C-alpha positions as CSV (number, residue, x, y, z in Angstrom):
1,M,-24.9,61.0,15.5
2,N,-25.0,60.8,11.7
3,S,-27.9,62.4,9.9
4,L,-30.3,60.6,7.6
5,V,-32.6,62.5,5.2
6,F,-35.7,61.0,3.6
7,V,-37.1,62.9,0.6
8,H,-40.7,62.0,-0.3
9,G,-42.1,61.9,-3.8
10,Y,-45.0,63.1,-5.8
11,L,-48.2,63.6,-3.7
12,G,-46.3,62.6,-0.6
13,G,-45.2,64.1,2.6
14,S,-43.2,63.6,5.8
15,A,-46.1,61.7,7.4
16,Q,-45.4,58.7,5.2
17,W,-42.1,58.1,6.9
18,A,-43.5,57.7,10.5
19,G,-42.5,54.0,10.7
20,Q,-39.0,54.9,9.4
21,V,-38.6,57.7,11.9
22,E,-39.4,55.3,14.7
23,T,-36.9,52.7,13.6
24,F,-34.0,54.9,12.3
25,A,-34.1,57.4,15.2
26,N,-32.2,54.8,17.2
27,Y,-29.3,55.1,14.9
28,F,-29.4,58.6,13.2
29,Q,-30.7,62.1,13.4
30,V,-33.7,61.6,11.0
31,I,-34.9,64.5,8.9
32,T,-38.1,64.2,6.7
33,P,-38.7,67.5,5.0
34,D,-42.1,68.3,3.3
35,L,-41.5,69.6,-0.2
36,P,-43.2,72.9,-1.0
37,G,-46.8,72.4,-2.1
38,F,-47.0,69.0,-0.4
39,G,-47.8,67.6,3.0
40,L,-47.3,70.1,5.9
41,N,-46.1,72.6,3.3
42,S,-49.1,72.5,1.0
43,V,-49.6,76.3,1.3
44,K,-46.2,77.0,-0.2
45,E,-45.8,77.4,-3.9
46,A,-44.1,74.4,-5.6
47,P,-41.2,75.0,-8.0
48,V,-41.4,73.7,-11.5
49,T,-38.0,72.1,-11.8
50,I,-36.4,69.1,-10.0
51,R,-33.3,71.2,-9.5
52,D,-35.3,73.8,-7.6
53,F,-36.8,71.2,-5.4
54,A,-33.3,69.9,-4.7
55,T,-32.1,73.4,-3.8
56,Y,-35.0,73.8,-1.4
57,V,-34.1,70.6,0.5
58,L,-30.4,71.6,0.6
59,D,-31.4,75.0,2.0
60,E,-33.6,73.4,4.6
61,L,-30.6,71.3,5.7
62,D,-28.4,74.4,5.8
63,N,-31.0,76.0,8.1
64,K,-30.8,73.0,10.5
65,G,-27.0,73.2,10.5
66,I,-26.7,69.8,8.8
67,D,-23.6,69.6,6.5
68,R,-23.2,65.9,5.8
69,F,-25.8,63.2,5.7
70,H,-27.1,59.9,4.3
71,L,-29.8,60.5,1.7
72,V,-32.9,58.5,0.7
73,G,-35.1,59.6,-2.1
74,H,-38.4,57.9,-3.2
75,S,-40.0,58.3,-6.6
76,M,-39.9,62.0,-7.6
77,G,-37.8,62.3,-4.4
78,G,-35.3,60.0,-6.0
79,M,-34.9,62.5,-8.9
80,I,-34.5,65.3,-6.3
81,V,-31.8,63.5,-4.4
82,Q,-29.9,62.8,-7.7
83,E,-29.9,66.5,-8.2
84,M,-28.8,67.1,-4.6
85,V,-25.8,64.9,-5.2
86,A,-25.0,66.7,-8.5
87,L,-25.2,70.1,-6.7
88,S,-23.3,69.1,-3.5
89,P,-21.6,65.7,-3.9
90,E,-19.3,66.3,-1.0
91,R,-22.2,66.4,1.4
92,V,-23.7,63.0,0.8
93,D,-22.2,60.0,2.6
94,K,-24.5,57.2,1.3
95,L,-27.3,57.4,-1.2
96,V,-30.5,55.3,-1.5
97,L,-32.5,55.6,-4.8
98,Y,-35.8,54.0,-3.9
99,G,-38.6,53.3,-6.5
100,T,-37.1,55.8,-8.9
101,G,-35.0,56.2,-12.0
102,P,-32.9,58.6,-14.1
103,L,-35.8,59.5,-16.6
104,G,-38.4,61.9,-15.4
105,S,-40.7,61.0,-18.3
106,L,-41.4,57.7,-16.6
107,P,-41.5,55.4,-19.6
108,G,-43.9,52.5,-19.1
109,R,-45.8,54.2,-16.2
110,F,-49.4,53.1,-15.7
111,E,-50.4,56.3,-17.4
112,T,-48.4,59.1,-19.0
113,L,-47.6,62.2,-17.0
114,S,-49.6,64.3,-19.5
115,D,-52.6,62.1,-18.8
116,S,-52.2,62.6,-15.0
117,K,-51.9,66.4,-15.5
118,R,-55.1,66.5,-17.6
119,K,-56.9,64.4,-14.9
120,V,-55.8,66.8,-12.1
121,S,-57.3,69.7,-14.1
122,E,-60.5,67.8,-15.0
123,E,-61.2,65.7,-11.9
124,G,-59.4,67.6,-9.2
125,V,-56.5,66.7,-6.8
126,E,-58.6,64.6,-4.4
127,A,-60.0,62.1,-7.0
128,T,-56.7,61.9,-9.0
129,G,-54.6,61.6,-5.8
130,R,-56.6,58.8,-4.4
131,R,-56.5,56.9,-7.7
132,I,-52.8,57.3,-8.2
133,A,-52.1,56.4,-4.6
134,A,-53.9,53.1,-5.1
135,T,-51.4,52.1,-7.8
136,W,-48.6,52.3,-5.3
137,F,-49.8,49.2,-3.6
138,L,-50.0,45.7,-4.8
139,H,-53.5,45.4,-3.3
140,G,-54.7,48.9,-4.1
141,E,-57.1,50.7,-1.8
142,V,-57.4,47.7,0.6
143,A,-53.7,47.7,1.4
144,E,-52.8,48.6,4.9
145,G,-50.7,51.7,4.1
146,Y,-53.0,53.1,1.4
147,Q,-54.9,55.5,3.6
148,V,-51.7,57.2,4.8
149,C,-50.8,57.9,1.2
150,A,-54.3,58.9,0.1
151,D,-54.6,61.3,3.0
152,L,-51.3,62.9,2.0
153,A,-52.2,63.0,-1.7
154,V,-55.4,65.0,-1.1
155,K,-53.4,67.7,0.9
156,T,-51.4,68.5,-2.2
157,S,-52.2,71.9,-3.7
158,T,-53.5,71.9,-7.3
159,Q,-50.5,74.1,-8.2
160,A,-48.1,71.6,-6.8
161,A,-49.8,68.6,-8.3
162,I,-49.4,70.2,-11.8
163,A,-45.9,71.6,-11.1
164,G,-44.6,68.3,-9.8
165,L,-45.7,66.6,-13.0
166,S,-44.2,69.3,-15.1
167,A,-40.9,69.1,-13.2
168,M,-40.6,65.4,-13.8
169,E,-41.5,65.7,-17.5
170,T,-38.6,68.0,-18.3
171,W,-36.0,66.2,-16.1
172,S,-33.3,63.7,-16.9
173,G,-30.5,62.6,-14.7
174,V,-28.8,60.3,-17.1
175,A,-25.8,62.5,-17.8
176,S,-25.0,62.7,-14.1
177,L,-25.1,59.0,-13.2
178,S,-21.5,58.2,-13.9
179,K,-20.5,61.2,-11.7
180,I,-22.3,60.0,-8.5
181,P,-19.3,59.4,-6.1
182,C,-21.0,57.8,-3.2
183,S,-22.0,54.3,-2.4
184,T,-25.6,53.8,-3.7
185,L,-28.3,51.4,-2.9
186,I,-31.0,51.0,-5.6
187,L,-34.2,49.6,-4.0
188,W,-37.2,48.5,-6.1
189,G,-40.4,46.6,-5.7
190,D,-40.8,44.0,-8.4
191,Q,-44.4,45.0,-9.2
192,D,-43.8,48.8,-9.3
193,R,-46.3,50.3,-11.8
194,A,-44.7,53.7,-11.8
195,Y,-41.1,52.8,-12.6
196,Q,-40.5,49.8,-14.9
197,W,-37.3,47.7,-14.5
198,S,-35.5,49.6,-17.2
199,Q,-35.2,52.5,-14.8
200,P,-33.5,50.9,-11.8
201,E,-31.5,48.7,-14.2
202,Q,-30.0,51.9,-15.8
203,L,-29.1,53.3,-12.3
204,L,-27.4,50.0,-11.5
205,R,-25.5,49.9,-14.8
206,E,-24.3,53.5,-14.8
207,I,-23.5,54.4,-11.2
208,D,-20.0,53.2,-10.3
209,D,-20.5,52.1,-6.7
210,A,-24.1,50.7,-6.8
211,R,-25.9,47.7,-5.5
212,L,-29.4,46.5,-6.0
213,A,-32.2,45.2,-3.6
214,V,-35.4,44.0,-5.3
215,I,-38.2,43.4,-2.9
216,P,-40.7,40.8,-4.2
217,G,-44.5,41.2,-4.0
218,C,-44.4,45.0,-3.7
219,S,-45.5,47.8,-5.9
220,H,-44.2,51.4,-5.4
221,A,-44.6,51.9,-1.6
222,V,-42.3,49.2,-0.3
223,H,-41.7,51.1,3.0
224,L,-45.4,50.7,3.8
225,E,-46.1,47.3,2.1
226,K,-43.2,45.5,3.7
227,P,-41.7,47.9,6.3
228,G,-39.7,45.3,8.1
229,I,-37.8,44.2,5.0
230,F,-37.4,47.8,3.8
231,N,-36.0,49.0,7.1
232,A,-33.6,46.0,7.5
233,T,-32.3,46.5,4.0
234,L,-31.6,50.1,4.6
235,L,-29.9,49.5,7.9
236,D,-27.7,46.8,6.4
237,F,-26.6,49.3,3.8
238,L,-26.2,52.4,6.0
239,L,-24.6,51.0,9.2
240,P,-20.9,50.2,9.3
241,A,-20.1,46.5,8.8
242,R,-19.4,44.6,12.0
243,S,-16.2,42.6,12.1
């Protein structure tokens, strides 16, 4: 059975993929690592570069004996998987860049990364995490999937909350886009407040073998806002075409 790896983003964790694990386990060996400092690994110290996060995930896969895999990265996780491909292109079969882009500075985000960093320091992780999580949904705190993300956000250590923002601020994957060798799906919610259209558009323009899926009426957490459409879109991309 082929392996499928989901890499969560900033303030996330493996628990956010519960619905995907249930669906995709029928087709793949599903792996949903928690990044250091986040989710179930909140006691671990987070690295301060996207490349070091990528190395961590690759090492985790090595420890599980997983050599080749399909790879899905969400938000900051989308930056991490771009680095994973740069480090080990031969290991990735198909790539999904979901709600992400090639510029870690996040131009056009609802607030700058430096503003978020300041608010983590002044207001704490819980207040900042709940506020940021609300922006990931078209209907904010009343959205069905909001509580899952809010509960994960508040588990993030203060060190990881600041380190993750610093890692994104200093990262760019632009130079590596033309070198991505694998078939790539770019998936984006048309009301995403974290990643403006210029980000997925640049991915689509500069990755050789890329296709685009825009999900209407969604913000940043498409997999929780419209899980049926999200899962069907990924399955259509990942599974072999039937003749």
